[in-house]
N, C-alpha and C positions, 0 to 999 in steps of 0.2 A: 309750643314746639314747632321748631322749623326743620323740615325734610329738605335735604338737597341731594342730587344724584351727581356722582362724579365718573367719568370714563375710566375704565381700566382696559389698556390696550395689551392685548397678548398675541405673540407671534405664533400661529400655527405652524408646527413642525411638519414638513413634507415628509412622508412616508413611501419608501422604494422598496421593490421585491428584489433580494439579494440571491446570491447563491443558496441553493437546495430550497428555493421558495419561500426564503425567510424574511419578513417584513422588518425593516430598520428605520429608523430616522435618519434622513439624509444628512444631518448635522453630526452623526456620530461616526460617519464613515470616512476613513483616511484614504479613500482612492476615488477615481472619478468614475460616474455613472451618468446617464442620461435616459429620461423616461419620456416615452411619446404614449399619448392618451389615446382613446378610441375614437374620438372626433377627427383627430389628426391623420388616423389610419384609413378613414373611409370617406375624407373629404373629396379626395381626386377619383373615387370609384373605380380603381385600379383592381384587377383581378388578384393581385400579388400583395400581400402584406410589406413583402421586402421592398418592391417598387414606390410604395407609399412612404418608405422612409429616406427617400432620395431628397437631398436638399436639405435635410431637417436635422440631421446628428454630425456633431463634430468628430473628427478621429476616424471616421468610418467610410471607405470608398464602395459605392454601390452602384452596379453597373447592369443593365438589361441587355441580352446577348444580341437580340435581333428584333425586328417587327413580326416574326413569325407567331403563329397561335402557340401557347403555353410554352413561350420560351423560358430559358434559364435567367435565373438572376445570381450574380456574383457578389458577396460581401466580403470585405477584408477590413479588419481593424488594426490599426497602426503598424501596417505593412507585412509583407511576407516573411515568416520566422523560419520555415522550412524550405530547404532547396527543392526536395520532390515530395514531400509529405503534404498532408492536409494543411492549407493556410486559411480556411474558412472557419469561422466561429462555431462552436458548438450551439445548437438549437434546443432549448428546453420548453416544453409546453406543460404548464400545470405542474413542475416539478420533475417530468420524466423527460429524459434525453431522447431525440428522434432522430432519425436518419434524413440526411440532406443530399444524397448522392444527386449525380447526373450522369446516368449511364448512357453515352451516346450510342450510335447505330452507323455501322458502316465506317468507312476511313473518312475523316475531316477533307482528304484531299479531293476525292472523286464522289464521295456517296455520304456524305454527312447528314446527319437528321439530329436537330437539338430537340429530344424529347422532354425537356425541362427539369427541374430539380424538384427535390420531394417536399421543401419547406414551402414551396408555392401551391402545395395541396391546402394549405391553411386558409380558411374562410376569414376575410377581414371583418366581416360583421360578426364574428364569433369572439373578437379578441377584444378585451378589456384594456389591455397595456401592453407595451413592449419595453424592457427595460434593457440597456446596452452597458454589460461589464466588460471594461476596454482592457485591463491589464491583467496580470499574473496575480496579484494581490487581491484582485476582486473575485477570481475564478479559481482559485487554488483549491478550493472543497470540492470542485468538480473533477479533478486530476487530470490525465494527460490530454484527454478529449478537449479540453477547454483551454489548451495551451496559446491558442490564437484569439481568445475571447469567448464571450458567451452572449447569447440573445435570448433573455428570458421572456416568454411569452405567457401572459396570464389571459385564459379566456373567461368570458363572461358567466356568472352565477346568477341565481335568483337572489343573492342578499340584497342587493341594491333596491329591488321592488320589495322584499320582505321588510326592510328598514323603513320603508315608506308605508308600512301597512297594507301592503296589497297582496292579497293571496293568490291572486292570478292577474296577469299583466300581460297581453299581448301586444308584440311590436311587429310592424309590417314595413320592410324597405323593399324598393324596387329602383332599379335604374336602368336607363337605356342609353347606349355609348355607340356613336359611330366613329369608326377609325378611318383616317386618311394618311396618305403617304407623307411624312415629315420632309422627308429630304430623298431625293433622286440625283445622281449625278449630273453635272452640266453637260449638255451635247453642243458640238458644232453643228450648224445647219446650213453651210455653203458648198458642201461637196457631199456627193451622193456614191451610190453603189459603184465598184469599178475597183480595178487595180492598175498601177503604174507599169507601163511596158514600154519598150523602144526607148530606153534612157528615162528623160524626165517627164515624158508625153503620159498624161493620164488617160487611159482608156476605159470607156465603159464596158463592164464586163456583166452579161445579164445572167450570170451564176454565181458571183461572187458574194460573200458575206461581210465584206468590209467597205468601208467610206473612202477610199482613196481613188475615186473615179473622178470625171470631169464637174465643173462648178454648174450648180443648179441654173438651169435656163428656163424653166417652165414647160418646155416642149414634151409633146408626146414621145414615149420611148418604149420599145419592147422590153421585157424583163422576163427572168426564169426561163423554165425547160421549154422546149418545143414538144408538144403532145399531139399526136394525130394531126401533125401538120398546122397546129394552132399555137400561138404565143399570146401571152397577156401583154396589154399596154397600159400605162399610166403617165399622167403629167410627171416630169422629172423636177421635183419640187422637194423641200425640206418639210419634214413632218415635225414639228416642235414636239409633239406629245405623243408620239407613237410608243413609246416606252410605259409612259404614264397610263395611256389607254388600255393597257393590257390588264390593268389591275381593278379590282372591284373595291368597292367601300366595306370596309370590316363593320361587323356589327356586334356588341356584346348585351345580351340582357341578362340581368342578375335580380334574382328574388329571394329573399330570405324572410321567413316567418318564425318568431320565438315565442315561447309562453314560458313565463317565470314567475316566481312569488314564494311566498311562504309566512312563516310567522318568526317568532323570537328563538325558537328551536330548530326548526326545520326550514329549508328552503330547496327548492328545486328549478331547473330550467331544461327546455326541451327546443330546439331549434332544427329547421329545415331549409337548405339553401341549394339554389341552382343556378349555373352560370352556363350560358351558351353563347359561343363566339363563333364567327365566322370570320376567316381572314381575308385580307387583302388578295393574296394570291388565290384565283379561283379554286374551289372544290376543297380548300384546307378548312378544318375546323376543330373546335375544342370543347368539350363540355365537363363540367365538374358538378356533381352532386354530392351533397353532405348532410348527414342528420347527427345531431349531438344531443347527448343526455348528459345530465349532472345533477346532483343533489348533495347535500350534507345535513346531517342532524345529530342533535346531543342525545344520545341514547339513554344516558343518565346524567346525572350532574358532572359526574367525572370522565365519562366516555363519549366521545366524538367519532363519528366516522362520516367517509365522503367518497363519492366517485365521480369519474368523468369518462366518457366514451365517444369517440366521434368516428364515424363510419364514413369514408369518401370513396367516391368512385369518379375517375377520369378517364376520358376517352379523347383520343385526338387523330385526326388525319392530317398528315404533314407533307410537306414538299421537300426534296433532296437540295442541298447546297454543294457547292464545290466548283471544280473545273470541267466534270466531265460532260458527256452528252446526255446525262440524266438530270442535269442542273437546269432548273426553268432560268433563272437569273443570269446565268452564264450565256443563254442564247439571246436573252433580250438585249443585253448591253453592247452586243455586237452587230446587232440587225443594222442594216443600212439605213441611213437616216432618210431615205426617201420611200420605204416599205412599210406600210401599214400594217401593223400585228393583228389589226380587227379583221382585216381581209383575209388572214391565214386561218381564221378560226374554223371554217367548215372544212371538215376532214374528209367529207364525200366529194369534195371539188378535187378532181384528179390533178389540179397544180399545187394542192395543199398535203397530198399523203406522201408517205415516205419515198415512192418512187419519183413523184413529181414535183417535190418541192423545189423551191428556186435554187438551193445552192445544196451541192454534196458534201460540203464542210460544216455543216449544222443542222441541228433537229428543230423542227417545227415545235415552239414551246407548247402549243396547244396538243400535239401529238404526245407529248410528254405527260402532260396532265391526264390524257384520255387513257394512256396505255399503263402508266406507272402508279404504284400506290405505296403508301407506309400508313398503318393503323397500329395503334396500341391501345389497350386497356389496363387500368391500374385499379385494384381494390385494396383498400388500405384501411387498417382498424388501428386506432392509438387509444388508450386508456390506462386510467389508474385507479387503484383505490386505497383508502387510507383509514388507518384505525388509530385513535389517539387516547391517551389514558393521563388526566391530570390528577397526579397524587396529591398536590397541595397547590397552594398559591405561587409556589417557586419551581416546583419540580414537574416535568411533563414527559412522557415517552410517547414518540410516533413511528408507526411502521407503514411504509408506503412501498407498493409494487406496481410495476407499469409495464406496459409491452407497446411495442411499434411493429405491426406485420403488415406487408405487403404483397401482391403478386402482380407483375407487370407482364403482360402478353403482347408480344409483337409480332406482325406479319408484314415484310417487305417484298414487293414485286415489281422487277423491272422488264419489261416486254422484250422477247427477242424480235430483232429487226434483220429482216432477210431481205435485201434489196433485188428485185427481179433482174436477172441476168439481161445485159443489153441496153438496160434503161441509163441516162445519164449520170444518174446518181451512184451506179454501181461502183464507179472509179474512186467514190468519195471515202471518207472514214466514218460514216455514221451507222453501218451496221453494228449489231450487238448479239451475243449468244444469249442474253438474257441472264435475269438472276433471280432467285427466290430464297427467302430465309424465313425461319420461325423461330423465336426465341421466348423463352420462359425464365422469367427472373422471380426468385423467391427470396425476401430479406424477413427476417425475424430477429427482434431485439428485446431481451427481457432485463429490466433494471429493478432493483429493490435497495431501500435505504432503511434502516434502523437507527432512529435518532433520539439521544436523550437531551434535554435542554434544562438549565437552571437559571434562574433570574432571582436576583436578590441584593442585599446590601452587605458590604463588610463592615462600613461605618456609616454614619449619617451622610458622610461627603462622598463616599466611594461606593458605587455601584458595580456589579458584576453580572455577566451574562456569560454563561458557558454552554458548549455543545459537544457532544461525543457521539460519533456514528460510524455506520459500516456500512459498504456499498458492494453490492454484486452486480456485475454486467456481463451478459453475453449477447453476441451478436453472431448471427448466421447468415451466410448469402451463398445463394444456389443459382447457377445460370446453366440452362441447358439451349443450345442452338444447333441447329442443322441447316445447312444451306447448299446450295448448287449455283455454279455460274455457267451451265450450259443446258439451257432448257430444249426440250424436243418440241414443244408447241405451248403457245400462250394459251390454248384452250383447255385448261385443267381446272379440277374443281377447287373448294375453299380452303382444304387442309393438305399439308404435305403428306401426312401418313394415309390419306385417302387414296393417293394418286402415286405412292411409292411403288405400286406393282402395275401401273397403267401403262409404263413405257414413256409417258410424259416427263416424269419426275422421278428418277431413281439414283439418287446419291450414292447409296450403298453398292450399286451395281457399277459406278462409275466414279471411284472416289478421286481420281484426278482431277474430276471438276467439281468436288464436294467437300465439305467440312463439317465436322463435329465437334462442337465445344461444349466442356462441362467445367468450367471454373467454379471454384467453390472455396468458402472458408468458415471457419469456426474459430472465434476467439473470445476469450474471457479476461477481465479484470476483477479483481478482488482488492479493495482499499478499506482502509480505516482513516478517518479524519478528527481533528478536533480543532474548535476555536474557542478562544477566550477572549471577551471584550471588557475592560475596564473604563468606567466613567469617573470623572472627579468634578464634582459641582456641577455637572451639565456642561462644561465647556471644555474639558480636557478629556480625551478618548484615545485609549490605546487597545489595539486590536493584534492578538497573536493567532496565528493559524498553522496548521500542519497536516500533512496527509501522507500516507506511505501507501503505495500500489503495488500488487504483484499481478504482471502481465503474462499471460500465455504466449504472446508473440516474441518474448526475450528467450535467452538460453536458460534452461531449468536452474543453473547454478547462478544467474545473474537477474533474476525476475523482480526483485525487490528493489524500489527506488522510492527516495525520500523527497519531499520539497516543503520548506517553509516558506512563511510571509510574516512581515510585520507593519502594520499601519499605524500611523497616529494623525490624530485631528485635534485642532486647537481653535476654538471659537473665541476669539481674543476680544471681541467686541462685549461679550459677556463679562470678561474678567475686567475690563474697562468701564462698564456701566454705560455702554453706548446704545443698547438695543432699543432704547426709547428715543434716541436720536433722531432730529427730522431730516438730517442730511446724511449720515453714514450710521446705518441702524445694524448692519450685520457684516462681520469679517470673519473668514477662517483660514487657516492654513492647514494642508495636510501634506503628508509624505508616507511614502511605502517603499518596503525594499521586498522582493519575493524571488523565489526560484519555483519554476514548474517543469516537469518533465512530459516528454511526448514519445510514446511507445513507438515500437516498429509497426510496419505492415506484417500481416500473416506470412510465414514459411520464408523467413529470410535468414533464418538460424542454420539452415543446411542446404544442400544441394537437392532439386527437386526432379522429379521424373514424370513423363508422360507417355502416353500410349504410342508406340512405336509403329512406323510403317517401312515397308521396303520396296524395291522396285522387282519387278518379276521377269525382268530381261526383255521385255517387249515396249516398242514405243508406247508411252502414255499409260503405261500399265503399273499400277501401284496396289500392293497388299497391305491390308491394315489388319493389325494385330487386335484381338486374339484369332489365331489360325488354328481352327478346330479347339482342342483343348490347350493349345500353347499360347500362353500369354507372353507378350513382350513389352518392355518399356525402353526409353531412351533417356539417358542423363541430360539435365538442362544445361545451357552454356553458362550459367551463373553460379560461382561459388559462394554459398551461403557462409555466414559469419557465426561460429559458435561462442564467440565473446563478445556479439553485440550489446551495445549499451543504448539506452533511451537519450534521445537528444534532449538537451537541458537548455532552458531559457531563464537567464537572470534578468531582473528588471529594477531599475530605480525610478521613481515617479515623485514629483513635487507640483503641487498645485495651491490655488487660492480662489475662494468664493467671497464676492463682495456685493453688498446690497447697499444702494443709495436712496435717499428720498423715500423711506418707507416701502422699499422694494420696487419703486417706480422704475429704477436701473438697476440691473444686477449683471455680474461679470463672472464666469467660470474659466480659469485659465489653468491648464496643465502643461508640464513639460515632463519628458521622458527619454530614458535610454535602456534598451534591451539588447542583450547580446545573446545569440542562440549558437550553441557549440554542439560538439559531436554530431554534426549532421549524418544522417543515415542515408548514403548513396552508394550507387552500384560503379565501383572505380573501373575503368576501361583496362582491359588486358589484351596483350597480342594474341591474335588468333591461334598463331603457333603454339600457345601454351595448351591448346585442348580447350579453352575457354574464352569466353569475350568479356566476362566481367567478374569483380569481387565485390561483395557486399562488406561495408566497414562503416565505421565512425569518422568522417573526417569532416574540416572545414568548420566556419564560423561566419555568422552574418551579424550585423548590427543594425539597428533601426533605432533612430533619435527623432524627435520632432516637439512639436508644439501643437496644442488644441486651445481654441479661444470660442467661446460661447458668451454673446452679449444679447441681452433681452432687455427689455423696456416697454414702457406706456409713454410715447412722448407727448400725447393728447388724451386727456380725460375731461370733458365738459358735457354737463348735463347727460343726456342719453349716449353721447357719442365718444367712442373709445378707438384709439389707434394703438395696437400692439404691434412690437417690431423686434425680430430676432436676427441676428447675424451669427454664423458660425464660420470659422477659418481652420484649416489643417494643413500642417506642412510636415511631411514624413521624409528623412532623408535614409535610405537603406545603402550599405555598403558590404561587399563580400571579403571579409578579413583575410580568410585563408581558404585553402582546399586541402591540398596535400602535395608535398614537393614532386616537381615533375608534371604536375597537372594544374593548368592555368584556369580551366573551366569545365563546368558541368552542363551537359546539354538537357534542355528541358522539353525541347520538341521544336517544331516547326514545320513550313510548308514552303514550296515555292522557291527552293534553294536558299532560304533564310532561316536561319536557326535563332531560337530565342534562349540564352545560356545565363548561368550564374557564374560571373569571372571575377576572378581576384582583383581587388583594387577598384572595381566598379559597382554600380547598383544591381540589385536583383532584377532579371529579366531585361538583359541586354540584347538587342540584335545584332547578328553577325552576319555579314554578307559581303559580297564584291560590290564595289560602286564604281562610278565614273573615275577613271585615274586622273590625278592632279599631281603636279610637281610641287616643290617646297614653296613656290610663290604663288600657289593657288591657281596655277594655270591648266586648262583642260588639255590632256595630252590625247592626240589623236593619231590614227593610221595615217601615214603618208600618202598611201594610195586612194582611200576612199574619204577621208576627212571626216570620219565619224570617231566618237570617243572609243577609247581602249578601257578595258576593265581593270580594277585595282586588285590588289591582294585582299583577301577577307580581312574585314577589319570591324571594329564597333561602331554603330551608326545609332545610338541612343538607347533611351530605356522607355518601358512600357509605363512606369511610374511617373505621375505628374509631378511638377515641383511644387504646386499647392491646389487645394480644392477649396471652396467655399459656397456657402449658401444664405440666401437672405428668405426670410418669412415675414409677411406684412399682412396683418389682419385689421380691416375697419368694421367696426360695429355700431349700429345706431338701432337702439331698441331691438326688435327681432331680426333686424337686416345685418347680415355679414358676408363681408368680401375677403378673401384671401388670395395671396399672391406669393408663389413661392419660385425663386430663381436659384439656380445653381451652376457653377462653373468650375471647371477643371483646366488648369494652364500648365503647359509643358507635356513632355511625354511624347512617344512616337506611336505609330500605328502601320503596320504593313498593308497595303491595299492592293490586291490583285485585279479590283475593279479599274484602278488606274492603269494595270499592265494592260489588261484586256481593252479598255479604251484606246490607249496609244497604239496598240498593236492592229486595232481594227480602224483607226482612223475616225473615231467619233469624239475624242477629247477636244476641247477648245483649244488646247496647246498644241494640237497637230497643224493647226493654222499657221504656224510659225512661218514669218516672212511670205505670208500668202501663199505658201507651198511651192514658192519659187526658190530656185537653187541659192543657197548660203553658205557661209563660213561660220563654222561654231564660233561664238563670242569667245574672246580670250583663250584662243587655242593655239597650241604649239605641236611640233614634231618632235621627237626624240633623235638625235644626231647619233652615228656610231660611237663616237667619243664620250656620249654621256649628256653632251650639252643639249639645249633646246633653241629651237628656230621657230619663227612665226610660221602658222600654218596659212597656206595659200590655196589647198584645195576645197572646192565647195562641195556640199552635199545637199541631198534633198530631205524635205520633212519626212518622206517615206522610208529612206535608207538610213535616217538618224535614229528614228523611233524603230524600225526594224532591228537596228544593231543594239538597241538598249533592250528590246522586249523579245527577240528571237532567242533561238538556242545558244547558250554560251553568253548571253547578254548579262549585264549586272543587275540582279533584283535589287538591290540595295536603292536603286533609285526611285522604287515604289515605297520607301518607308518616308512617311510624311508626318507633319505636326498633327498630334491629336488633341490640341486645345479646342474647348467648346465652351459656350454659354448657353443655357437653356431657360427659356420661359416652361419651368417644369410644370406647374399647376397653377389655375386660376380656379376658385370655387366661389359661388355667389349662392346664398341661402336665406330662405326666410322662415322664420318660426312665428307661428301665428300666436297672437296673444291667449292665454288659457281663458280669459273671460269671454272670448269669442267661441268657446267650445263648452261652455257649461250646459247648453242644451243639446248638445249633441254626444254620440256615444264615445267619443274620441278625447284621450287624457293629452294627447299633444299630437301637433301636426306640423311638419315643415316641408318644404320643397326646395329644389335647388338646381343650379346649371355649373356643369364642371368642365374644365378643360384639361388636357394634360399635354405637355410636349408641344406648346403652341408655337414656339419659335426657336430657332436654331441658329448660332453665330457660331463660325469656326475660322480656323486659321485660313488666310487668301490663298495658299497653294493647294488646299484641299477642297476640290470641286468634285470630289467622288463619293465620300462616304460619311455617315455619322459616326465619329469617332468613338461612339460607345460600342460599336459592332464587334463580335467575336464569334468566330466559327467553332470555338472549342468549349462552348458552354459556359460552365463555371469553374473549369480546373485550372492549374496553375499556369497554362499556356494561354495567355491573352494577348490581344494587339493584333488579331490576324483577321482581316477583310477577305474572305474567301468565296465571294459570290453569295452571301447570306442574303436573307429577305430584307427589303428597306425598312427603316424605322418608321415608327407611326406619330401621328398626332391625333387626339381624340376630343370629342366633343359630346356631352351628355346631359339627361336631365334625371333629376331622382325624387323620390317621394319617401318620406317616413313618417308614420303614423302609429301611435299607441292607444289602447283602449282596454 
């Protein structure tokens, strides 16, 4: 008898986590989804799971707000779909929705602090996978909160160790990362401290905070104030690194230990993690500690139960951003090019304190660090428990309830600065009455789902999977703030309440300088949903989804809204018998249409009232209700809508997945078209009506685009493998309509620049005045001064890029692995106040125009009385030119610049020791690695000022504003991972 063995090649079907935490084979889906596994989420050793997604996902824009500790990350999937509502995806952890708020502090113009977004509380080491659900067809089961997509995060359990027969397995990871500045503005180093006087002459001014003085000559010169008949002197030379020298190296140390394991019926996991980060700005720091518990068990053959709970505590000391005298960075970039910032550090030196500081027009940044503070602490608990009953092989019922609750406590102090009378600085603008605020934010979310599922066959060829569920969600937000902007003294104790009666701080006794705020909301959604999936011979799949929600934020007569979805998947290679083909082994077409609603923010259905105040007839006198037993309220300026409806997004998506050469080359392509109507906005009204706005459903926005993901293994020889992945995204947005008589909705803005949703243009267009040009493109200047005139307000570009792309390349040889990630965004604009400040202060390289000698503005004309134009013959100077652009009344649109960039986002080198080397050790696995993030930045030629990813508005809708935030970072680190 002869026995022979033959190969039986079977394609393993990829399983992904979809809505409600349901695992499905990817081949059965009629919509686009992309999964990022744990190894990719930790290889860069960033503290944020979201930052680790950068450059790795098609169709998703991810940007980190700044280089400050604990800073926010913004994620947008397939463009902005709401004018003023939430455009970020829903975050779901182990089946439970969590909050991703980013509640800033102070005003972004003068006193902004980015306290981070709550999704960044998640420890990357606890995450098993992240699945991106991109379109409404994929997210319809989650209801209105997932109108902008969903990010499904599955955390680690003891299941993996249990499957390997490990009852207890310990994993320890540790990493140490050093942060340095990735990008600082370029500075000119030819002219120093001074101010033009007497026409074009440049005169050295020993108290000036700008660099419009004489050319550097290396000679010793006096500078600063005269104190006790003494004055400092130094060589008059440019200091190339005077701004960089101010910053420290940042350091991040992360340690995580976990214990997991189990058997066939029960598994468990316990993990603890700590992140300690010190920022590049001296004195700033961030710390996050977390503990996670989880387990699942088969109580009987039919009953299963599980639970997870994660407690996280974060704390940070932050620096203020913006344009005011409390902004450190704002002081740095205007410092004259010949002044050493390190020499200003000793505040005991009479030449460095507030009275003796070299300039009355700026504040010593070291003084700001010493006097001012912002601290917050957040305690958060996220958890869920599930109970399931398996009636038979086909039918199962599962109940899940979860919560997300946190408390955020903040204290901000800005010192009172009183300049001594008679000192040279007393005539300046750096004095301050001081500011103190305490804020308490409490958030609680409760969510539950009751789900019944059925899986079976209708015939031998037709399978069916059905789900019926009910959801309840409640969110409560409470914020209490008390503040004063007129301190009696800087020498008060740790809390506001302890000092309310000391005379140092008594806002209730002086309400004209104090504020008390108590914003809160309570909202509920109740929903029922169902999905039915059919399969025919494992190559044709049809999915039907429907959900109906009842929202408390809509009028009682109009709270119900319904949205359906249909998706189709067709694996045509199985029908054609090609799955064993050596060249083309897998091909799938998919299509879906869907509709999803997005309910309103709370309290928009009627007019609201707030606690009233009135003057008492005396200067600065204000009386705050209640007065004795008399309660008083004042009506708000906005009229609510009793007929308000939810925003509705309808989408169409087509796609294909193709695999070649036995999966050595794969392609995933999607095209989509979404239209979001019934936008909920506040329509401006004439103040003469007694109100300033009316809430209503107006407007429509369209997003359409293409996503491409190409992956392959170009080389696989012996023990060497090269894996390559490229993603490309192009999204085009357009505001199709608003309301008759209104062309735009203001989203926000700073510095005379507005960001708007404007009819016929992309979402997020900058509107501002610019340099005036005529029809021929010539610059129109003032006949007497030769400096450019300002245009009318006009559109100056959008925050959205033309396209974005990413490249991931991994080289592996036995246990050695090298991964490189590059990503790019091309097109789009950013407003840079850094540019405006540098041009005003004379520190920007472009202020060297014509070697600062008089010049005639290129291609400039003057307008004649009859409307015609004549060539301009009036010269100007660099100082007058940039003063006209950056001074009061200047066109701020000149500071809107190209936001294109390419980044070497990540480089990770790791080595895993062969298991045979560890057989006589207590270790089961051991790996070491080196990492680098944001190692290089290539940007548009005109942008010598700022990393284009910077944004002073955290992760909200208003993006594209650089307003003196912390510089972006590059990171280098080493890490260790060991199991035993």
